Structure formats: structure tokens, C-alpha cells
N, C-alpha and C positions, 0 to 999 in steps of 0.2 A: 891622053897619054897614060898608060897604065904603069903605076910604080911597082916595082918588084923589090921586095925586101929580102934581105939575106936571112938565113936561118937564125943567126945570132940575134938579129933585130926582132924577129918574131917571138923568140923566147923571152926577150926583155919586155916586150909589150904585154904578153900574157901574165908575167909576174907583176907588172904594174896594176893590171886590172884586178888581180887577186888581192893585192894590198889595199886598193881603194874600196873593194867590196867589204873587207873586214873593218875598215875605219868608219864607214858610213853607218848611222843608227838604223836599227830595224824598223820598218814601217809599222805604225800602230794599227790594231785590228779595226775593221770597218764597224761603225756604230750600227746597233740593231735597227731594223726597219720600224718606223712608228706604226702602231696599231690604229686603225681608223676608229674614231669615237663611236660611230654607229655600231661597229662590230663589237666593241667592248660592252656596250649597253645591252645589245640584243643577245649576247652570249655570256652572262655573268657566271662566275664559278659556282658550282653547286654548294648549297649551305645545308648543313644537317638540321632537321626540324627540332625546335625547342621542346623539351619534355616538361609538361606543366607540373608544378609542385603540388603534391597531394595536400589537401586541407588537414590541418591538425585538429582532431575532435576536442571540444572543450572538456576539461576535467570534470568528472562527476562529483557533486558535492558529497561530503561524508555525512554519516548519520548525525554526528555531533554538530556539523554546520546546519543541517536541516532542523535539528532540535532547537538550536539558537534562533533561527529564523521564525520557527513556530512560536517560541516564547515572545519574540518581539511583536508578532501579529496578535497574540493573545493580549498583550499589554495595550495594543492599539485598538482594542475592542473589536477585533475581527475574528471571532471564534471559529466560524466555518472555514476560513482560510488557514487558521492555525491548525485545525484538525487535519486538513489535507497535508500540511507540512509534516505533522507528526506521523501520519500514515506513510508518507514518503520515507521518513527516517526509519520507520519500522521495516519497510520493504528492503532497505539497504543491508539488513541483517546486522544490527549493532551487537557489540559484546553484551554479555549477560547483565552487567551493571547498568549500562545505558538503556538496554532493552526494558528493564524493570522501570526505570524512570519515565521512559517514553510511554509505556503502557499505562502507567499511573496517570500521567497527564492526559492521555487519550481518554481514559475513563472519565476523568473530571470534565473535560471539555465536551465530551459526547453527551453527558448528562445535562450539562448547562444548555446545550443546543436543543435537546429534545424536550426539556421541561419549560422552556420559555418560547416566546413567539419568534425566535430567530429563524430566518430561512436556512434551509439545508437541503442537499440534493435529494434526501429521502422524504421530503415534505411536499404536499400540494396544497393549494388554496381551494377551499370548498365553500360554496354558497349554500346556506341552509334552505331546504325546500319545505313546503307545507307538508306536515305530517312527520317530519324528521324528529328523531330524538338523538341524544348523544350516543346511546347504545346502538341504535340502528346505523348511525354514521360510523361508529367504531367497527361494527361488524362488516360494513360495506368496504372499509379500507384495510381490514385485517390488522387492527390495532386495538388498544384498550381504552376504556372510558377514562381511566385515570390519566392517561397521556393526553387525551384531548382536553380534559378539564385543566390540567396544569399548563399545557403549552399555550392555551388561550386565556389563562387567568380568569376563568369563569367563576363568578361568585354564586350564581344560581344555575347550576348545570341542568336543573330540571325544567328551566324555562329558557328556551332559545327561539327567537323570532325568525320567521322566513326572511331571507335577504341578508342575514348576518353572515359575514365571511369568517371562516375558521381556517386555521392552518393545521393540517392533519398529517401525521406521520404515516407513511405507507411502506416503509422499509420492511423487508422480511427478516424477522429475527430467527436465530437458530442457536442452539446450545450444544457444546461438546464437553463432556466430563472425562477427565483423565484420572483414572483410579490410582495410578502409580504416583502421580504428582498431587493428588487431592486438590485439583482445581477445576473450575468451570469457566470456559471461554464463551462469552456472548458475542455474536457477530450480527451485523445488519447488512443485508444484501451481500453476504460473504466477506465483509470487511470487519476488522477488529472494532469492537465497541467497548467491552470491559472484561476484565478477568477477576474472578472471585475465588477465594479460598473456601473449600468445602470439607466436610467429613464424609467418609464412605463406610461400607459395611465391614464389620469385623469378620474374620475368617473368610474374606473374599466373597461375602454374601451379595454384594451389589451386582445385579445382572448386567451383562454387556449386550450391545446391539443397538438397534434403532427404535426410537419411541416418539410419541407425540404427547403434548400436554392436552389431556382430555377434560380437565376440570380445574377450577381455581377457587379456593375457599379462604375467606378471611376468618380469623379467629376460629380455627377448626376444633372440633371435638376429636377425641382419640378413643378408638375401640381397642381394648386390650385383647390379648390372645384368648382370654377366658370369656370374651363376649361382653365384659363390663364396659359401659360408656363413661369416659372421663371428660367432663365439660371443659371448655376453654377457661383458663384462669385458675383451674385446679393445679396445685403444685405437682401433682402426679402426671399431668398432661405433658408429654414430651415433644409435642409437635410445634411448639413455639407459636408465632403469630400468624403464619401463612402456610398453606398447603397447596401444592400443585400435583395432581394425579398424573402418573406416567402410564401410557397405554402402549403396549408392544405394537410395532409396525413392521411391515415387510416380512422377512424370513425369521425374525426374532421370535423365540418361543413365547406363547401368550401367558407370561407371568402376570400376576396381579398383586395389588397391595403395596406397590412401590410408588414413591413420589419424591418431590423436593420439598423440604419443609424447614422451618426455623428450629431453634433450640435455645434452651435456657443455660446450656453448658458450653460456653464459648471456648473452654479449654479443649473441647473435643474436635474443634475445627482444625483441619490439617492432618487428622489422624483417621485410622480405620477402626471406628468404635461403634458404629450404628448397627441396627439389626438388618441393614441392607439398603435403607433409604439414603438419599443425599441430604446431608445437613448443611445449614448455613446459619450464620449469625442472624438474629431477628432483624437487625437493621438492613442487612444485605438481602434477605429474602423478601422483605417488604419493598425494597427498591426493585428487585427483579420482578416481583409480582406486578408492578406498574408497567413493566416494559414488555412482557411476553403474553400474548393472547392465547386463548384456546387454539390448538392446531399447530403450535410452535414445534418444530422438529428438535429432537434431542438425541444425541449420539453418546453412548457410554463405551469407553475403551479401557482396556487393561492398562 
């Protein structure tokens, strides 16, 4: 049986439905669908690649630090290692005060190494052969008799037996004279060995250019300009205790009569007072004479 409602009843029913809809709470949102575990693993979110950190280079030691390390090695009786440290300190380009100290210590340690049987990079061990002499061994290795005798503490250098082992310096010496500074720089295989104060020519008479040592004379005689010979030991002889003749090389004009020699006038060192030659204190020129053989290259600069 179908029930018919009057219009009034229908309106009342609609109003009740609206009131009920407003009173009931709103339904919560549906929860998100779970992601399958396999899908999450196989499709991870993209990750930006890590940027590797650049290595920080170690700080370079200062010239002062290297000089301190060199002193410690010298005290530990390791002169060859100490010399390398001082050379490294010099390469760092220290200030003028420290440079002078480093050069002074380098000169001292270099002489100690070369004059004693210490090993050093510029030395080789040589076994004496039948027919050898100290002079022939020196010529063969481009060094001096004096260095071989001193470095091997030979009491009788005129007698050497075959089979004896000698430690021989083979470094290539070179000299550079700076006229403006009045100094002479001695190098071995291009590395600093020692610096000397010298005197040069008055009125800029010392020639510039490239030269070689062509002769070495102990206790030289002096020939005056008028041709008179003044023997060694005479108070008029101005050449001191040693003489090394300089011969022009390369494109240098073939000047003659110039050399490196000693002097009895130490107060002239560091000045331009000679007739054109390079003067040194007698103690310094005797030391240099031991170190440089015939053929040593010499450069003279303004």
C-alpha cells in the first residue's frame, strides 16, 4: 500500500534531514595508500653526489726554520744533511740578515765536508790503479792535488799504493765576480759553496766577460811594468801568496795580464783600488787556490 504524504509533511521531513546533516561530524579523510616495500627500495629518491674536500697543502717551512734544522743536524755531526738544509734555506730567499748568516754557515760546512773524508754528493770513491799519482787522479776528476791530499788525510801523497781507496771531489767549480759588490761567489755544480770579499780595479779597470783559470802559482814573482822581476817575499811584491791567471774565453776580448791574487794590504779588500786584477786576503786566496783547478770558469760582471 503506498502512503501519500501531504505537502506540509514533506516539507517537515526535508527540514529534519537538513538539521541532522548539520549536526553529524564530517567524515575523516581516507588514509594514504601504503607504498609497497619493494617499490620504495627499487626507486629511492635521488641523492646529490658528495663533493670531495680538497687536500690542504702543508705549509712550507720558513728560511729561519730550515736554518734551525740545519744547526741541529750540524750539532748531530751530520754535515752533509746540514748543508742540504742550509741550501734549502737559501732557496727560500731569506732577508738580508739571515741570508748573510746562512751563507756564512754554508761556507764553513762546505769547507769541512770537502777537506775531510766525509761523503758528499760531489764526491766519488776511487780505487788507486797501478801507475796512478795524486796529480793524475786530480786531473782525471777535474779537481786539485790539494783537495785529494786533505780530504784523504794523506801523510805521504807522493806514495800511494794500488788498491787504496780515495774519496775524490768531482764537483765542477765556477766563480762569479761582482764588481759593484766587490765579492766573489764560488759555486759547485751550480750550487752555493762560499762567498768571498775581494778588491777590484781602480777606475773600473777590471775587465768584464767570461774567463778560465789557465795557471795556478804558489808564491808568485811579480813583473813590474818596467820589466823588473820582484821575487816572492820582497816587500815590493804586491801579489801576495797565490796567483791564478785569467784567460779570456768566448766572445770576451783577449785581454792579458789579469788574474786573481793575494795581497798584503787587507784594507784594500772590498774596494776598487787594484790595477785591474782581483785581490783577496792571503788566507782567502790560499783557500780558493786549493778548491779551483785549471780550467775553472770565471765570470766578471759590473
